N, C-alpha and C positions, 0 to 999 in steps of 0.2 A: 768063458761062456756063462757059467752060473752067476758070476759077479754082475754081468751085464743085465741079466734077467732080474736080479734082485734090485738093482738100481732103478730099472724101468718101473717095477711094481711100486717101489717107494715113491717115485715121482708121481705116479697115478694116484696113489693114496693121498699125497699132499694136495694135489689139485682138487680131488674130490672133496677133501675136508674144507678147503678154501671156498669151494662153490657152495657147500652146505651152510657155512657161516654167513655167506652173503644172502642166500635165498631164504633160509630158515625153514623149519618144518611147518606144516599146517595140519589142523585137526578140524574135521567137519566144515571145511571151507573157511575157517577162521584163522587169521594170522596169529602166530605165536612168537613171542619175543625170544631172541637168542642173546647170548652174552655179548655179541659183537654188533647187533643191529636191532632196530625196532621197525617192523613193517607197518606201513600206513593202514589204518583201519578203513573199512568201507564207509562211504557217506550215507546220506539218507535223502528221501524225497517226500516233501509235504505237498500234496496236490489239493488245491482249493478250487472246487467247481462252483461257479455262481450260475444258478439255474432257476427255472420256474415251471410249474405245471401249466401255466397259461401261454407258454411259448412253444410254437410248433417246431422250432429248430432245436429244442432242448433234449427230446428223447434220444436222439443219436448220441449225444454227449453222455447222457446217463448210462446208456448201454456200453459205451466205450470205457468209462471208468469202472464199470462192473467187470468187464473183461480184463482190464489191466489189474484190478484188485485180485482176481482169481489167479492170474498168471504170476503175480508177485507176492503171493501169500507168505512166502518164507523170507522175504526181503524187507528191509526197513523203509517200506513205502506206506505213507499215511494219507488216507483219502478223507476229505471233508467236503460235504455237499451243502452249500449255503443256499437256501431258497429265498430269493429276494421278493419284495412286495410290490414293486412298481408295475408288475403285470396283473395284479389283483383287480385292477379297474378296467380290464379288457374283456370282461364277461365271465371270468372264473377266478375265484379266490383260492389260491394255493394254501392247503391246510397246514403246510410246514413253513410258510413264509413269515419273516419278521423284518420290521423296519431296521433293526440293528444290523442285520445282515446286509441290507442295502447300504447302510452307512459304511460298513466295512469295505464293500466294493468301491464306494466313492473314495475311501481312504487310499485304496490301492491305486486308483486313478491319479491321485495326487502324488503318491510315492513313485509310481512308474511313469508319470507324466504322459498319460494317454489322454486323448481328446475327449473321450466319452466313456460311459459304461454300457455294457451290452450283455446279452445272454445268447448262447452259453459261453462263458469265459472260464479259462483255467489259469490259475497263478501257481507257479512252482517255486517253492522255497522263498516266496516273497520277492523274487528277483526277476522273473520273466513271465509274460502273459501271452496268450494266444486264444484263438477260437477253440472252444471245448470239444468240438467234434473232429479236430485235426489230429488224426491218429499218428502220423509220422512226427509231428511236432511234439506230441506228448511222449512218445517213446524215446525220442532223442533227448528230451529234457530229463526224463527219468534216468537214462543211461549216464548222462553227464553228471547229474546230481549224485548218483551212487558211486561214481568214480572220483568225486571231489573230496578233498581232505575235510575232516570234521573241524568245525570252528569251536565246538564245545561238546559237553556231555550232559545228559539229563536222565535221571531215573526217578520213578514214582512208585510209591507203595500205597495201597488203598485198603481201608477197613470200613465196615458198616457201623453206623451208629443210629441213634433214635431219630436224628434230624435228616439223615441221608447218607452221604459218603464223605469220609475224611481222607484227603489226599495229602500225603507227605512227599515232598520233592527234595531232590539233591542235585545240584547243578555245579558244573565246573566252568571256568573261564567266563564268569558272569560279569557283564559290564554294567555301568551305572544307567545306561539307556535301555537296558533289557527289561522286557515285561514277560511275565508268565501267562500264557493263554491255556485255559482248560476247557476243552470241548466235550460236552456230553453228546454222544453219537448213537443214533438208532441205526442198526446195521442194515435193515431192509424193511420196506413197506410197499404196499400197493394202493393205488387210488383209481377209482373209476371216475373219469372226468365227464361231467354232464354238460358243460358249456364251454365257450371259448374256442381257441384255435385247435385244441386237442379233444374236442367234443366226441364222445363215443369211444374213446380209447381207455384202456387200462394201463396205467403207467407204473413201472417198477422202479423204485428208487433204492439206492444203496448209500450207506454212510451219511445219513441225514443228520446234520447238526441241529440239535434241539435247544441247546443253550451254549453260550460262550462267555466264560468268566475271565476277566483280565485283572491282573494286579502286578505291581512292581516286584521284581525279584529281589530278595534280600541280598545285602552285600556278602553275607556269609555263604550264600548259595543254597540255603536250605530253609524249609518252612513247612507250614501245614495250612490247607485250604479246605473249607467245607462246601460241598455241593449238594443241592437238593435234587431229589429224584421225582419224576412224574408219578402219578398214581398208577397202580396196576402195572408196574414195570416188570417185564419178563427178562430176567438177568441174561439169558443166552443171546438176546437180540440187542444188547447194549454194550458200549465200551467207552472208555475215557481216553482221549488223545490230548496229551500235553505238549506244548512247545514253547521255546524261548524265542522272542522276536524283538528285533531292534525297532524301537518306537520312532526313531528318526527317519529310517529309510525302508522299513518293512522286511528286511532280511531275516529269515528264520535261521537260528543258530544251532538248535538241537531239538530233538523230539523223542517222545516215548509214548507208550500206550499200555492199557491193561483192560481186560474184559471184566464186566461186572459178574459174570458167571463164577469167577474165581473167589468172590468175596460174599456173595449173597446165597 
């Protein structure tokens, strides 16, 4: 009788040990490597919103990405709002618009083989696009991206200097066709629109890209880049988002960010 009990307990212990080595422990919802296995790390989602203050269909998309940002604040979700300039001739000039952001949207049209450009449009990880106010499409894209395996890894360190910000980056799995994109982002701003389709409205924007600097990633996977800051920058309202992008098809391979509040 006692022998049977001891045998059963030993069997349960062996089974439990085997299960532990397969699953592995976790800490703060992060996977931890064991001697026998390496758990997949979570993916990331870079959301690029192409928008304009002159577009009456854009405020719902701006509101949606603001809500998604708040809900995913603890996850690797990176939001970039690019204000295009082709609406500037419809009665109201968007104060955040730039022609280079319009060119970026046209580049996505070529990469993704869409028939035209439009606002509001969202592109996720450079691989799929849809109307920026489609909440279900956005949530599904974020979920799929976060559960996808990482194609690479990117870390950045920033320091302040006399010219602006020095950004040191370190990347793994860098390919020859990868470019490093550095976005200087204003976290929130409000605009009272006086003319155009949104006349009389106060629009709230989040994650506004104020500049985007691109350069080829070094073969070594590391380097340093200088960024200029706008005058009278309030550190708590700005951040830098960096990402590696395949220049041949637009796919984003890795991303990282840091707040200017931490260095100024």
